[in-house]
C-alpha positions as CSV (number, residue, x, y, z in Angstrom):
1,M,70.0,-123.6,97.1
2,P,73.8,-122.5,94.8
3,T,74.4,-120.5,92.5
4,I,76.0,-118.9,90.1
5,L,78.1,-116.1,92.8
6,Q,77.5,-118.7,95.6
7,P,78.7,-122.6,95.0
8,S,77.6,-125.0,96.8
9,G,81.1,-126.4,97.9
10,S,83.2,-124.9,100.1
11,I,87.0,-123.9,98.6
12,P,89.6,-123.7,101.6
13,T,91.5,-120.5,101.8
14,M,95.3,-121.1,100.9
15,P,96.7,-119.4,104.3
16,K,99.4,-116.0,103.6
17,P,102.9,-116.5,104.3
18,L,104.3,-114.5,107.1
19,V,106.2,-111.3,105.9
20,R,108.7,-110.1,108.0
21,R,108.1,-106.7,109.2
22,P,110.3,-103.9,108.4
23,T,112.3,-102.2,110.9
24,L,114.5,-98.9,111.7
25,T,117.5,-100.5,110.8
26,R,119.7,-100.0,108.2
27,K,122.4,-102.4,107.4
28,H,125.2,-100.5,107.4
29,D,127.0,-101.2,104.3
30,E,123.8,-99.1,102.7
31,I,124.1,-96.3,104.9
32,D,127.7,-96.3,103.5
33,D,126.9,-96.3,99.7
34,R,124.2,-93.2,100.2
35,V,126.7,-91.1,102.0
36,S,129.5,-91.9,99.7
37,T,127.3,-90.2,97.0
38,A,125.9,-86.9,98.5
39,P,127.7,-83.9,97.1
40,S,130.5,-82.3,98.9
41,K,128.8,-78.8,98.6
42,R,125.2,-76.9,97.7
43,A,124.5,-76.4,94.3
44,K,124.3,-73.2,93.2
45,V,120.5,-71.6,92.6
46,K,120.2,-69.9,89.1
47,F,117.3,-67.4,88.2
48,D,116.0,-66.4,84.9
49,D,115.9,-62.7,84.0
50,N,113.2,-63.0,81.4
51,I,110.5,-64.2,84.0
52,E,107.8,-61.4,85.0
53,V,107.5,-60.6,88.6
54,K,105.0,-59.1,89.8
55,D,103.8,-58.3,93.5
56,L,100.7,-60.1,94.6
57,Q,99.3,-57.1,96.5
58,E,99.4,-55.3,92.8
59,W,97.3,-58.2,90.9
60,G,94.3,-57.4,93.3
61,K,91.3,-59.3,93.3
62,V,89.9,-60.5,89.9
63,P,87.3,-58.0,88.2
64,E,84.4,-60.9,88.3
65,L,85.2,-61.0,92.9
66,V,85.4,-56.9,93.0
67,Q,82.1,-56.8,91.0
68,E,80.2,-59.2,93.6
69,E,82.2,-57.2,96.7
70,V,80.6,-53.6,95.0
71,R,77.6,-55.0,94.4
72,R,76.9,-56.4,97.9
73,A,77.9,-53.6,99.6
74,L,75.7,-51.5,97.9
75,E,72.7,-53.9,98.6
76,M,73.9,-53.7,102.2
77,H,74.5,-49.9,102.3
78,S,70.7,-50.1,101.3
79,I,69.3,-51.7,104.5
80,G,71.6,-49.8,107.0
81,D,74.6,-51.9,106.7
82,S,77.4,-49.8,105.4
83,S,80.5,-51.4,106.5
84,S,81.4,-52.7,103.0
85,Y,80.6,-49.8,101.6
86,D,82.6,-47.1,103.4
87,E,85.4,-49.4,101.8
88,V,84.3,-49.1,98.7
89,K,84.4,-45.4,99.5
90,K,88.1,-45.8,100.4
91,I,89.4,-46.7,97.4
92,F,88.9,-43.3,95.7
93,R,89.7,-41.5,98.7
94,V,93.0,-39.2,97.8
95,S,96.3,-38.6,99.4
96,V,97.6,-35.5,100.9
97,K,99.6,-35.1,97.9
98,G,96.0,-35.2,95.9
99,E,97.3,-38.8,94.8
100,A,95.3,-41.9,94.4
101,E,96.0,-44.0,97.6
102,C,95.5,-47.7,95.6
103,S,97.0,-49.0,91.9
104,S,95.3,-48.4,89.3
105,N,94.5,-52.1,88.5
106,T,92.3,-51.3,92.1
107,L,90.7,-48.5,90.6
108,K,90.3,-49.8,87.4
109,S,88.1,-53.1,88.8
110,Y,85.9,-51.3,91.2
111,T,85.0,-48.2,88.4
112,N,84.4,-51.0,86.5
113,A,82.0,-53.0,89.0
114,L,80.3,-49.6,89.7
115,L,79.4,-49.1,86.0
116,S,78.0,-52.4,86.4
117,N,75.7,-51.3,89.5
118,I,75.4,-47.8,88.2
119,A,70.9,-47.6,88.7
120,A,72.1,-48.7,92.4
121,L,73.7,-44.9,92.6
122,D,71.2,-43.3,94.2
123,K,70.1,-40.6,96.2
124,S,71.8,-42.3,99.6
125,C,75.1,-43.1,97.8
126,S,75.8,-39.5,97.7
127,D,78.6,-39.5,99.7
128,L,80.0,-42.7,97.2
129,V,79.7,-40.6,94.4
130,H,81.6,-37.4,95.4
131,A,84.3,-39.8,96.6
132,I,84.7,-40.7,92.7
133,L,84.3,-37.2,91.7
134,N,87.2,-35.9,94.4
135,S,89.2,-39.1,93.3
136,A,92.6,-38.9,91.2
137,W,91.0,-39.1,88.2
138,I,92.4,-36.6,86.1
139,N,96.5,-38.0,85.9
140,Q,95.4,-41.3,85.5
141,A,96.2,-43.4,82.0
142,D,94.3,-43.3,78.5
143,D,92.1,-45.9,78.9
144,Y,91.2,-45.1,82.7
145,I,90.3,-41.3,81.9
146,T,87.5,-43.2,79.0
147,L,86.3,-45.7,81.5
148,Y,86.2,-42.7,84.1
149,V,84.1,-40.4,81.8
150,R,81.6,-43.5,81.2
151,L,80.6,-43.8,84.6
152,L,80.2,-39.9,85.1
153,A,78.0,-40.3,82.0
154,N,76.2,-43.2,82.7
155,L,75.2,-42.0,86.4
156,I,74.2,-38.4,84.8
157,S,72.0,-40.3,82.6
158,A,70.2,-42.5,85.0
159,H,70.6,-40.6,87.9
160,G,69.8,-36.6,86.7
161,N,70.4,-35.1,90.3
162,F,74.3,-35.6,89.9
163,L,74.7,-33.5,86.9
164,P,75.3,-30.6,88.4
165,D,77.7,-32.3,90.6
166,V,79.9,-33.9,88.0
167,L,79.6,-30.1,86.0
168,N,80.4,-28.7,88.7
169,M,83.8,-30.8,89.2
170,M,84.8,-30.2,86.0
171,V,84.8,-26.9,85.8
172,Q,86.6,-26.7,89.2
173,N,89.3,-28.6,87.6
174,L,89.5,-26.5,84.8
175,G,91.5,-23.8,86.8
176,Y,93.6,-26.5,88.8
177,A,97.3,-26.0,88.0
178,K,99.2,-22.8,87.9
179,S,102.8,-24.2,87.3
180,S,103.7,-25.4,84.1
181,K,104.0,-28.8,85.0
182,R,103.2,-30.7,88.4
183,S,103.2,-34.5,89.2
184,L,99.9,-35.8,90.2
185,G,100.3,-39.4,90.9
186,E,102.1,-42.9,90.0
187,H,101.1,-42.7,86.3
188,L,102.0,-38.8,84.5
189,D,103.5,-36.0,85.0
190,L,100.7,-33.6,83.3
191,T,101.2,-29.8,81.7
192,N,98.5,-27.0,82.4
193,T,97.2,-27.3,78.8
194,Q,97.3,-31.6,79.3
195,I,95.3,-31.2,81.9
196,R,92.5,-28.9,80.5
197,S,92.8,-30.9,77.1
198,R,91.3,-33.6,79.4
199,I,88.8,-32.1,81.0
200,H,88.0,-30.3,78.1
201,S,87.5,-34.0,76.2
202,A,85.5,-35.3,79.0
203,L,82.6,-32.2,79.3
204,Q,82.7,-32.0,75.3
205,Y,81.7,-35.9,75.5
206,L,79.1,-35.2,78.6
207,L,78.0,-31.9,76.5
208,R,77.2,-34.4,73.5
209,L,75.4,-37.2,75.6
210,I,73.0,-35.1,77.4
211,P,71.9,-32.2,76.2
212,S,70.1,-30.9,78.4
213,A,73.2,-30.8,80.3
214,S,74.0,-27.0,79.1
215,H,71.7,-24.9,80.8
216,A,73.1,-26.4,83.9
217,L,76.9,-25.5,82.9
218,L,75.7,-22.0,82.3
219,S,75.2,-21.0,85.7
220,I,78.0,-23.3,87.3
221,L,80.4,-20.9,84.5
222,A,79.0,-18.3,86.4
223,N,79.8,-18.8,89.7
224,H,83.3,-19.9,88.9
225,F,84.8,-16.8,87.4
226,P,87.7,-15.8,89.5
227,H,86.7,-12.8,91.8
228,Q,87.6,-9.4,90.9
229,D,90.4,-9.4,93.5
230,D,91.7,-12.5,92.2
231,S,94.9,-12.8,89.9
232,K,95.9,-11.8,86.5
233,Y,96.3,-15.7,85.8
234,L,93.5,-16.9,87.2
235,H,91.3,-14.2,84.7
236,I,93.2,-15.0,82.2
237,N,93.5,-19.0,82.3
238,Y,89.6,-19.0,82.9
239,V,88.2,-17.2,79.8
240,H,90.5,-18.8,77.7
241,N,88.2,-21.6,79.0
242,L,84.9,-20.4,78.3
243,L,86.0,-19.3,74.9
244,K,87.3,-23.2,74.8
245,I,84.2,-24.6,75.5
246,V,82.1,-22.4,73.1
247,S,84.1,-23.5,70.4
248,Y,81.8,-27.1,71.2
249,A,79.3,-25.9,72.9
250,P,78.0,-23.2,70.2
251,E,74.4,-23.3,72.0
252,L,76.2,-21.6,74.9
253,R,78.1,-19.1,72.8
254,G,75.7,-16.3,73.5
255,D,75.3,-16.6,76.9
256,V,78.8,-17.2,77.9
257,L,80.6,-14.6,76.2
258,A,78.0,-12.5,78.4
259,I,79.3,-13.5,81.2
260,I,83.2,-12.3,80.4
261,T,81.9,-9.0,79.2
262,D,79.7,-8.7,82.4
263,R,83.0,-9.0,84.4
264,L,85.1,-6.8,82.2
265,V,82.7,-4.2,82.3
266,K,82.6,-4.7,86.8
267,I,86.3,-4.6,86.1
268,D,86.5,-1.8,83.8
269,V,84.1,0.4,86.3
270,Q,86.2,-0.6,89.1
271,V,88.9,1.3,87.5
272,Q,87.3,4.2,87.0
273,V,85.6,4.5,90.5
274,D,89.1,3.7,92.0
275,L,90.7,7.0,90.2
276,E,88.5,9.1,91.4
277,D,88.3,8.2,94.6
278,L,92.3,8.1,94.5
279,A,91.8,12.1,93.2
280,E,89.2,13.1,96.0
281,D,91.4,12.0,98.3
282,V,94.6,13.8,97.1
283,G,93.0,16.8,96.3
284,E,91.6,19.0,93.2
285,D,94.3,19.1,91.1
286,L,94.9,15.4,90.4
287,V,91.6,15.6,88.8
288,H,93.2,17.3,85.7
289,D,95.9,14.7,86.0
290,L,94.1,11.4,85.2
291,P,94.7,11.3,81.8
292,Q,98.3,11.5,82.3
293,M,97.7,9.0,84.9
294,R,96.4,6.6,82.5
295,D,98.9,6.9,80.6
296,S,101.5,6.3,82.4
297,L,99.9,3.2,83.8
298,G,99.7,2.2,80.2
299,Q,103.7,2.9,80.2
300,G,104.3,0.6,82.6
301,L,101.9,-2.1,80.8
302,D,104.2,-1.7,77.5
303,D,106.9,-4.3,78.6
304,Y,104.3,-7.2,79.8
305,E,104.3,-10.2,78.8
306,Y,101.5,-13.0,79.7
307,S,103.4,-16.1,81.0
308,D,101.9,-19.4,82.3
309,E,103.0,-18.6,85.5
310,D,101.2,-16.0,88.0
311,S,103.2,-13.1,87.3
312,D,101.0,-10.3,89.2
313,L,102.8,-7.4,91.2
314,S,103.9,-8.5,94.6
315,G,102.2,-6.9,97.8
316,E,104.3,-3.8,99.0
317,S,105.7,-3.9,102.6
318,D,103.8,-1.2,104.6
319,E,106.3,1.1,104.8
320,E,105.1,2.4,101.4
321,G,101.9,5.1,101.0
322,E,98.6,3.4,100.9
323,E,98.2,6.1,97.5
324,S,100.8,4.1,96.2
325,Q,99.7,0.9,96.9
326,R,96.1,2.0,95.8
327,T,97.9,3.0,92.7
328,K,99.2,-0.6,92.5
329,D,95.9,-2.2,92.4
330,I,94.4,-0.2,90.5
331,L,97.7,-1.2,87.6
332,R,96.5,-4.8,88.1
333,N,93.0,-4.2,87.5
334,V,94.3,-2.8,83.9
335,E,96.3,-5.6,83.5
336,K,93.5,-7.7,83.3
337,M,91.5,-5.8,81.4
338,D,93.9,-5.4,78.8
339,Q,94.4,-8.8,78.4
340,I,90.8,-10.0,78.6
341,L,90.1,-7.5,76.2
342,E,93.1,-8.7,73.7
343,S,91.2,-12.4,73.8
344,L,88.0,-10.8,72.8
345,F,89.2,-8.3,70.3
346,R,91.0,-12.2,68.8
347,Y,88.2,-14.3,69.1
348,Y,85.6,-11.9,67.7
349,D,87.8,-11.0,65.1
350,Q,87.7,-14.4,63.7
351,D,84.0,-14.4,62.8
352,F,84.1,-10.3,61.5
353,S,87.1,-12.1,59.0
354,A,85.1,-14.8,57.7
355,T,83.8,-14.7,54.4
356,S,80.3,-15.9,55.2
357,L,77.8,-12.3,55.8
358,T,75.9,-14.8,57.8
359,I,78.5,-15.1,60.6
360,R,79.8,-11.4,60.4
361,R,75.7,-10.0,61.4
362,N,75.7,-13.0,63.8
363,A,79.0,-11.9,65.6
364,L,77.5,-8.6,65.5
365,D,73.9,-9.4,66.7
366,V,76.1,-10.7,70.1
367,L,78.3,-7.6,70.1
368,L,75.0,-5.8,70.0
369,S,73.1,-7.2,72.4
370,H,75.6,-7.3,75.1
371,F,75.7,-3.2,74.8
372,I,72.0,-3.0,75.1
373,N,71.9,-5.4,78.4
374,I,75.1,-5.0,79.7
375,I,77.6,-2.3,78.9
376,L,74.4,0.8,77.9
377,P,73.3,0.5,81.4
378,T,76.8,0.5,83.1
379,H,77.7,4.0,83.8
380,R,81.7,4.9,82.9
381,S,82.5,2.0,81.2
382,R,85.7,3.1,80.2
383,H,87.3,0.2,77.7
384,T,84.7,-2.6,77.1
385,Q,82.7,-0.3,74.5
386,F,85.7,-0.7,72.3
387,L,84.6,-4.2,71.0
388,L,81.4,-2.3,69.8
389,F,83.6,0.5,68.2
390,H,86.0,-1.2,66.3
391,F,83.9,-3.9,64.3
392,A,81.0,-1.9,63.7
393,Q,83.0,0.2,61.6
394,A,83.7,-3.1,59.8
395,S,81.4,-2.4,56.9
396,P,78.7,0.3,55.9
397,E,76.2,-2.0,57.1
398,F,77.1,-3.0,60.4
399,V,78.0,1.4,61.1
400,D,74.2,1.6,59.8
401,T,73.2,-0.7,62.1
402,F,75.1,0.7,65.4
403,V,73.8,4.0,64.8
404,G,70.2,3.0,64.4
405,T,70.7,1.0,67.8
406,C,71.6,3.9,69.4
407,I,68.9,6.1,68.4
408,A,66.1,3.6,68.8
409,V,67.5,3.7,72.7
410,A,68.2,7.5,72.7
411,F,64.1,8.2,71.7
412,D,62.6,6.0,73.1
413,K,60.6,6.8,75.7
414,G,59.9,3.5,77.5
415,Q,63.5,3.2,78.3
416,S,64.8,5.0,81.7
417,F,66.3,8.2,81.4
418,I,70.0,6.6,82.3
419,N,69.6,4.3,79.5
420,R,68.6,7.3,76.8
421,Q,71.5,9.6,78.2
422,A,74.0,7.1,77.6
423,A,72.4,6.1,74.6
424,A,72.6,9.6,73.8
425,A,76.4,9.5,74.3
426,Y,77.5,6.4,72.6
427,L,75.7,8.1,69.6
428,A,77.5,11.3,69.5
429,S,80.6,9.4,70.7
430,F,80.5,6.8,67.9
431,V,79.1,9.6,65.1
432,A,82.0,12.1,66.1
433,R,85.1,9.7,66.9
434,G,84.9,7.2,64.2
435,S,87.0,7.5,61.3
436,R,84.7,4.7,59.2
437,V,81.8,6.8,59.7
438,P,80.9,8.1,56.6
439,P,79.8,11.5,56.0
440,N,76.3,10.5,54.8
441,I,75.9,9.2,58.5
442,V,77.0,11.7,59.9
443,R,74.3,14.1,58.3
444,D,71.4,11.5,59.1
445,V,72.4,11.6,62.7
446,F,72.6,15.2,62.4
447,D,69.1,15.4,61.0
448,Y,67.6,13.0,63.4
449,I,68.6,14.7,66.5
450,G,67.0,17.8,65.0
451,S,63.8,16.3,63.8
452,E,63.8,15.0,67.6
453,L,64.2,18.4,69.6
454,G,61.9,19.5,67.2
455,R,59.0,17.2,68.6
456,L,60.9,17.6,72.6
457,R,60.5,21.6,72.3
458,K,56.7,21.7,70.8
459,Q,56.1,19.1,74.6
460,Y,58.2,21.0,76.9
461,E,57.7,24.5,76.1
462,P,54.8,25.5,76.9
463,G,55.3,24.8,81.0
464,C,58.5,25.8,80.9
465,K,60.1,28.0,83.4
466,G,63.8,27.6,83.4
467,P,66.5,25.1,82.7
468,D,65.5,22.1,84.6
469,L,67.7,18.7,84.1
470,Q,65.3,16.2,85.2
471,R,62.0,17.2,83.8
472,Y,63.6,18.2,80.8
473,S,66.6,15.3,80.4
474,S,65.8,13.6,77.1
475,Y,66.0,17.4,75.7
476,Y,69.9,18.3,77.1
477,C,71.0,14.8,76.6
478,L,69.7,15.6,72.5
479,V,71.1,18.7,71.9
480,Q,74.8,17.8,73.7
481,A,75.4,14.9,71.4
482,L,75.1,17.6,68.9
483,L,77.0,19.8,69.9
484,Y,79.3,17.0,70.6
485,I,79.3,16.3,66.3
486,F,79.7,19.0,65.6
487,C,82.8,20.2,67.1
488,F,84.5,16.9,65.4
489,R,82.3,16.1,62.1
490,W,81.9,19.9,61.1
491,R,83.8,19.3,57.7
492,D,81.0,16.8,57.2
493,L,77.9,19.5,57.5
494,E,79.2,21.6,54.9
495,L,77.2,21.9,51.9
496,N,80.5,21.7,49.1
497,F,82.6,19.6,51.7
498,D,85.1,17.1,50.2
499,D,87.0,14.7,51.3
500,D,89.9,15.2,50.3
501,S,90.5,19.1,51.3
502,E,92.6,19.6,54.4
503,D,92.2,23.3,53.8
504,D,91.3,24.5,57.0
505,T,92.9,28.0,57.5
506,F,90.8,31.4,57.6
507,A,91.5,34.9,56.9
508,S,88.8,36.0,59.2
509,P,86.5,34.8,61.7
510,Y,83.6,34.3,58.9
511,K,84.4,33.2,55.5
512,A,81.3,33.0,52.6
513,Q,82.2,30.1,51.4
514,H,81.6,28.2,54.2
515,Q,78.1,27.5,53.0
516,W,76.2,24.8,55.3
517,L,73.5,22.0,54.2
518,S,69.8,23.0,54.5
519,G,68.9,22.9,58.1
520,V,71.9,23.0,60.0
521,K,72.2,27.2,61.2
522,E,68.7,27.1,61.5
523,T,68.8,24.0,64.1
524,L,71.4,25.0,66.3
525,A,69.6,28.7,66.2
526,L,66.8,27.2,67.0
527,N,67.7,25.1,69.8
528,I,70.0,27.6,71.3
529,F,68.0,31.0,71.1
530,S,64.1,30.3,70.9
531,T,63.6,28.3,73.8
532,Q,63.2,29.1,77.5
533,L,65.5,25.5,77.9
534,N,68.2,26.8,77.3
535,P,70.0,24.3,76.6
536,L,73.6,26.3,76.9
537,K,73.0,26.2,80.5
538,V,72.6,23.0,81.5
539,C,75.1,20.7,78.9
540,S,78.5,20.5,80.4
541,P,80.7,23.7,80.0
542,A,83.4,22.0,78.5
543,I,81.4,21.1,75.5
544,V,79.6,24.6,75.3
545,T,82.6,26.3,75.6
546,E,84.7,24.6,72.4
547,F,81.3,24.9,70.8
548,A,81.3,28.5,71.3
549,N,84.8,29.0,69.8
550,I,84.2,26.9,66.9
551,A,80.7,28.0,66.1
552,N,82.2,31.9,66.4
553,R,85.5,30.5,64.3
554,L,83.0,29.1,61.4
555,G,80.4,31.9,61.4
556,V,77.4,29.2,62.3
557,I,76.2,31.1,65.0
558,Y,77.7,33.8,67.6
559,V,76.9,32.6,71.4
560,Y,78.9,34.2,74.1
561,G,76.4,37.0,74.5
562,L,74.5,34.1,75.7
563,L,77.1,32.8,77.8
564,E,77.7,35.4,79.4
565,T,73.9,35.9,80.3
566,N,73.6,32.4,81.6
567,K,76.6,33.5,84.3
568,R,73.8,35.1,86.0
569,I,71.1,32.4,86.0
570,H,71.5,30.2,89.1
571,L,69.9,26.6,87.8
572,S,69.2,25.4,91.6
573,N,66.1,27.7,91.4
574,Y,65.0,26.0,88.8
575,A,66.0,22.5,89.8
576,S,63.0,20.2,90.8
577,S,62.0,19.1,93.6
578,N,63.5,15.6,93.0
579,S,66.4,15.5,91.6
580,Q,67.3,11.6,93.0
581,H,68.4,10.6,89.3
582,I,71.6,12.7,88.9
583,R,74.3,10.9,89.9
584,D,76.7,12.5,92.5
585,T,80.3,11.3,91.7
586,A,83.6,12.2,92.6
587,L,83.8,14.9,89.8
588,S,81.0,16.1,89.7
589,V,80.2,17.0,93.2
590,R,81.2,20.0,94.1
591,R,80.5,23.6,95.5
592,D,79.1,25.2,92.6
593,E,76.2,23.9,90.4
594,S,77.9,21.6,88.4
595,Q,75.5,18.6,90.2
596,Y,72.6,20.8,88.1
597,H,74.6,20.4,84.7
598,L,74.7,17.3,82.0
599,D,77.0,14.4,82.7
600,E,80.0,14.9,80.0
601,Y,80.7,11.6,80.0
602,F,81.8,10.2,76.2
603,P,82.3,7.0,75.8
604,F,84.4,6.5,73.1
605,D,87.0,8.8,75.0
606,P,90.9,7.8,73.4
607,Y,92.4,4.1,74.2
608,H,94.8,3.7,76.3
609,L,95.3,-0.1,77.6
610,P,98.9,-0.8,75.9
611,R,98.1,-4.4,74.3
612,S,95.0,-4.5,73.4
613,K,95.2,-0.8,71.5
614,K,96.8,-2.3,68.3
615,W,92.9,-3.1,67.6
616,V,91.5,0.3,67.6
617,D,94.3,1.7,65.7
618,G,93.1,3.4,62.3
619,D,89.5,3.3,63.6
620,Y,89.7,6.5,65.6
621,R,89.9,10.1,64.7
622,E,92.1,12.1,66.8
623,W,91.0,16.0,67.5
624,S,92.0,18.4,65.1
625,G,90.3,21.5,66.0
626,V,89.6,24.3,64.0
627,P,92.9,26.4,63.2
628,G,92.9,30.1,65.5
629,V,90.4,29.1,67.6
630,G,93.2,29.2,70.3
631,D,94.0,32.5,68.8
632,E,90.8,34.4,69.4
633,Q,89.3,32.5,72.1
634,A,90.6,35.5,74.5
635,E,89.0,38.2,72.3
636,D,86.1,36.2,71.6
637,S,84.8,35.7,75.5
638,E,87.3,37.1,78.3
639,S,85.7,34.9,81.0
640,E,84.6,31.7,80.8
641,E,81.6,29.7,81.8
642,D,81.8,28.7,85.8
643,G,85.9,28.6,85.7
644,V,86.1,26.1,82.8
645,A,89.2,26.4,80.2
646,D,88.6,25.5,76.8
647,S,91.2,23.0,77.3
648,D,88.5,21.0,79.6
649,L,86.7,19.4,76.4
650,D,89.9,17.5,76.2
651,E,91.2,16.7,79.7
652,R,88.2,16.5,81.5
653,T,86.3,14.2,79.1
654,A,89.8,13.1,78.2
655,T,88.3,12.9,75.0
656,D,92.0,12.8,73.8
657,A,95.6,12.7,75.2
658,T,96.8,15.8,76.7
659,K,99.6,16.5,74.0
660,D,96.4,16.8,71.5
661,S,94.0,18.8,73.7
662,P,92.9,21.8,71.6
C-alpha cells in the first residue's frame, strides 16, 4: 500500500559521473611555482619579555587534588596501607641544612589539606604530626606562618594529646639561633629577634585559644631551662624569653619568676661552694682572702658587655693549673648570676615604679613568696636575696611587711630549725644593713626579740645544764641576731637619739650622756649573764668579740670577764648526742670547737656584682663601728676568744670590703 514515505512507483536513479582519482604526480608547472615562492632563509623568532615563564614543578598539584590525596592517604593508613601516607610525610621533611625540601606552594597546599582533615590526625598519625612540628616553618612567608599556626591550633583543639608536643617545639625554637643572622631557607634570612618574635606571636595565639595550655607550658619551661654548665648566652637568652612570655601570659607570672629565681639561687650557691672548696684545697690562708677574691672577680667583670654572641671565656690549655681553671669557672658563673640579676632588677622595677599601690603590693607578694619557698630554705645564697633587700625598702609599709615575714618564721615553732635560724639571720641583717629601715622599726624588732628570748629562757632554763646548740638553737639564733643589730644600729637604741647627730667621739669608755631606751640594757644583761644557756659561748666568736668591744666602749655592758671564763668551757662536753643538724662546711669544720658554734652567716653582706650593683646603691648601710674601739681593744682584752681577731666580724662574715673593716 503506498505511503507518504514510500511512493508506489519506482523512480530510476541517475548514474553518477565517474571522477578520475587523484594521483601523486604533480604537474611540473605547479612544483615550479611553489618552489619559486619559498623564502630564501628561516625567519627570526622573537620572544616577548613580558610573558611570565614558570617551572611546571613549582605549579605542583591543584589544591583540590592535594586534598583528595591527603584524605585518601590518611584513610588508607588507618587500614594498614601507609605508602601514600609516607609520601605525605616527606613533604614536611627538612634537609640537612635545616631547610624545607619542597616549594612553599607545595607546603601550603599540603598544610591546607591537613587542616581540612584534622579529625583524622589521631594518635596513629603521631609520626606525621612530629614531621609537621619539626618542619622548617619558621622561615616561611607570613601567610604560611598564619596557616601553620592555624593548623597547630586546630590540632591541639581536636587532639589534646598533642599539646605537650606542640608547646615543646615552640620552647625549643626559642633558643634556636645563636648567631646574629642565619639563613633558614628559600624565603627569608631572619635575625634572632625576628625568630623569637614569630615564636612568641604563635605561642601567644595558642595560649589565648587554649587556656589549659598554660599549665602544660609551665613544666616545659622548667625542663628546658639551661643547665648550670651551659653558656651565659643561653641563660640570658632564656631568661629574656621567659619574661616575654610573662608579658602575654600573666597567669604564669609568679610561677615563671619562681623558675628563674630557683635556678638563680642554684648558681649563686654553687659559686659560694666553689669558693669554699677552692679555699679548702689551697690552704687556710686563702679563706681570709675570699673577700678580696670576690672583689677581684668583680673587677674582672667591670668591662664586660653583653652581646648576642656567646662571649663566654674560652677554655684554657691543659698547661694551666687546675686552680686557675677553677677560678675561671667561678668567674663564668658570676657573670651569669650578674646578668640574670640585672634582668630581674629591671623587670621588678617596672612594677615598683607604678603609680598603682595594688601593682606594687602584688610585686612584693611575688618576691615574698619566692623568699619563703626558695631563698630562705637555701643555705649560702649570697646575692639573690638582694632583690628583697632593694624592693622591700621601697616604702615604710614594705619594710614593715618584710620584717614581719621574717619575725613570723623565726618565732614559729612549727618551722624547721634551718628555717628559723635563716629567718633570724635575714631579720638581723636586713634591720642592721638597710639604710632605709627607720629607727622605729629597729626599736620594735629589738623589743620583739627581747620578749621572745624571755619566753625561751623560761622554757629552757629549768633543764639546762650548759650551752648546747642543738637543744637550744632557737634561743641562740635570736641572741646572735640581737647582738648583730646592736653592733650596727646602737644609735637608734639611744633614748635621745638624733638622726642628724654625727658626734661619735668619746672622752672615756663610759659617757653619762649615753642613755638607752627602756629595756635595752636589761635585755642584754638578762640574756648574757643571768642564764646557764651562756649564749656568748655558742654565738659566732667574731660577732661576740665585736659586740664586747662596742658594748664596753659605750658603757652598756662589760663582758670581757665572761669571755675569759668561757675559754675554760668546752662545748663538746655539753653537746647533745645527736648533732646531725649542724652543718659542716669548708669554713666551719676545723680542729677546734667551731662546729659547736652558731653559723655566722648573715645574708645581706656587701654586694659585689659589678653590673647589677647599681641597684642597691643607697640601700646599704656600710660598717662604721665606734671610734676608739680599736685603740682600747688591747687594754680591754689581752687575748681573743678562740683566736678570732676583732677584724673577723668584717672578713669572715664578709660584712664589708676589707678597706672598711673595723
